[in-house]
C-alpha positions in Angstrom: 126.2 151.9 109.3 124.0 149.5 107.3 123.5 146.0 108.9 124.0 143.5 106.1 123.4 140.4 108.2 119.7 140.4 107.2 120.4 140.8 103.5 119.5 137.7 101.5 122.5 135.6 100.5 122.8 133.6 97.3 122.2 130.4 99.3 118.9 131.5 100.7 115.9 129.9 98.9 113.5 132.4 97.4 110.1 131.8 95.9 109.8 131.6 92.2 106.7 133.2 90.7 106.2 130.4 88.2 106.0 127.4 90.6 105.5 128.9 94.0 108.2 126.6 95.3 111.5 127.6 96.7 114.3 127.5 94.1 115.5 124.1 93.4 112.6 122.2 95.2 110.5 120.1 92.8 107.2 118.5 93.5 108.9 115.1 93.5 111.6 116.2 96.0 109.1 117.6 98.4 106.8 114.5 98.1 109.8 112.2 98.7 110.9 114.1 101.8 107.4 114.2 103.3 106.9 110.5 102.6 109.4 109.8 105.3 107.0 111.3 107.9 104.8 108.4 109.2 101.2 109.3 109.5 98.1 107.7 111.0 95.3 106.9 108.5 91.7 108.0 109.0 88.4 107.9 107.1 86.7 111.3 106.9 83.0 111.0 106.4 80.0 113.3 106.0 76.4 113.1 104.9 75.1 115.4 102.2 72.4 117.6 103.4 68.8 116.6 102.4 67.5 118.1 99.2 64.8 120.0 101.1 66.1 120.8 104.7 62.6 122.2 105.6 60.9 118.8 105.0 61.6 116.3 107.8 60.5 113.5 105.5 62.9 114.4 102.7 65.6 111.8 102.2 69.1 112.6 103.3 71.8 112.9 100.8 74.5 110.4 100.0 77.2 109.4 102.4 80.7 110.6 101.3 84.0 109.3 102.5 87.7 109.9 101.9 91.0 108.5 103.2 93.3 111.1 104.8 96.7 111.1 106.5 96.7 114.8 107.2 94.6 114.8 110.4 95.9 116.3 113.6 94.8 117.4 117.0 95.0 121.2 117.3 93.7 122.2 120.7 92.5 120.6 124.0 90.5 123.5 125.2 88.4 123.8 123.2 88.8 120.4 121.6 89.8 121.1 118.0 91.2 118.9 115.2 92.2 119.7 111.6 92.0 117.8 108.3 93.7 118.9 105.1 91.6 118.4 102.0 92.6 118.8 98.3 90.9 122.0 97.1 88.0 121.3 94.9 87.7 117.6 95.9 84.3 116.2 96.6 84.9 116.3 100.4 86.1 119.9 100.3 83.0 120.9 98.3 80.7 119.0 100.7 82.3 120.4 103.9 82.0 123.9 102.5 78.2 123.5 102.8 77.9 120.7 105.5 79.4 121.8 108.8 79.1 118.3 110.5 81.5 115.6 109.7 83.2 112.6 111.3 86.5 110.8 111.5 87.2 107.1 112.1 90.8 106.4 113.1 91.6 103.2 111.2 93.1 100.0 112.7 95.9 98.1 111.0 93.3 95.5 109.9 91.4 98.1 107.9 93.9 98.7 105.1 91.2 97.6 102.6 88.9 100.5 103.8 91.8 103.0 103.4 92.6 101.8 99.9 89.0 101.7 98.8 88.3 105.3 99.7 91.6 106.5 98.3 91.1 105.1 94.8 91.2 107.5 91.8 88.3 107.1 89.5 86.4 105.2 92.1 82.8 104.1 92.0 80.1 106.0 93.8 80.4 106.4 97.6 77.1 104.7 98.2 78.7 101.5 96.8 81.9 102.0 98.7 80.0 101.9 102.0 77.8 98.9 101.0 79.7 96.1 102.8 81.5 98.1 105.5 80.1 97.8 109.0 79.3 101.3 110.5 76.9 103.2 112.7 75.6 106.7 112.2 77.1 109.4 114.4 74.5 110.7 116.9 75.4 114.3 116.1 76.7 114.3 112.5 74.7 111.5 111.0 77.9 110.5 109.2 79.1 106.9 109.1 81.5 105.8 111.9 83.4 102.7 110.9 83.0 99.6 113.0 86.3 98.3 114.4 88.0 101.7 114.2 90.4 102.5 117.0 88.5 105.8 117.7 85.8 107.9 116.2 85.1 111.6 116.4 82.3 113.8 115.3 83.1 117.4 114.5 81.6 120.8 113.5 83.6 123.0 111.2 84.8 126.2 113.0 87.2 127.5 110.4 88.3 126.9 106.8 91.7 128.2 105.6 93.0 128.0 102.1 96.6 126.8 102.0 98.1 126.4 98.6 96.2 123.7 96.7 94.5 122.4 99.9 91.9 123.6 102.4 92.6 123.2 106.1 89.3 122.5 107.9 89.4 123.0 111.6 86.6 121.3 113.5 85.3 121.4 117.1 85.2 117.9 118.4 81.6 117.2 119.5 81.9 113.5 120.4 85.0 111.2 120.9 84.7 107.5 121.4 87.2 104.6 121.7 85.1 101.7 120.6 88.0 99.3 119.9 91.1 98.8 122.1 92.3 95.9 120.0 95.1 96.1 117.4 97.4 98.8 116.4 97.0 101.8 114.1 97.2 101.8 110.3 100.0 104.1 109.3 101.2 105.5 106.0 105.0 105.6 105.3 107.0 106.0 102.1 103.9 105.8 100.0 102.5 102.6 101.5 100.1 101.5 104.3 102.0 99.9 107.1 101.6 98.3 110.5 103.6 99.2 113.6 106.2 96.6 114.7 
């Protein structure tokens, strides 16, 4: 006897070849639903490799930064974290060749930093970093934002293509908590928010 309980019903969503979405789910509906998930806000940073890596006197490349809300802890042993990057973005391209990068977990008072590095059609990254206090990571050389709630330096262990994004899994090489003051900057319903 044939078991029909596993047969798809007319109510079961199926993927449509044209959009890749389940039937009836639009980009706007998916975006609206996910906007209800509050997320912490981080600044992901990396330094472009020098033009001539064999010359110790060659100048380093430009610092690059981007605001992200899709940053999560993956594993404690070994310590791993993941960031989701838009495929083909400047940070995605850079982390494809530069394995060392950093994350600054932004405080609620750092909304201006998040907004600055999330702008579309923004000015060069060099100018974006100009008046932001930061120190260079001892391992990555990437900027670590002053006043951040926590900072981490990572080395890429794995890159996974996921739709129109790249999931970059990094091993945490350093983790510091330089500032215990203030709450986290969060992102909810399309806006930066403070807790409380």
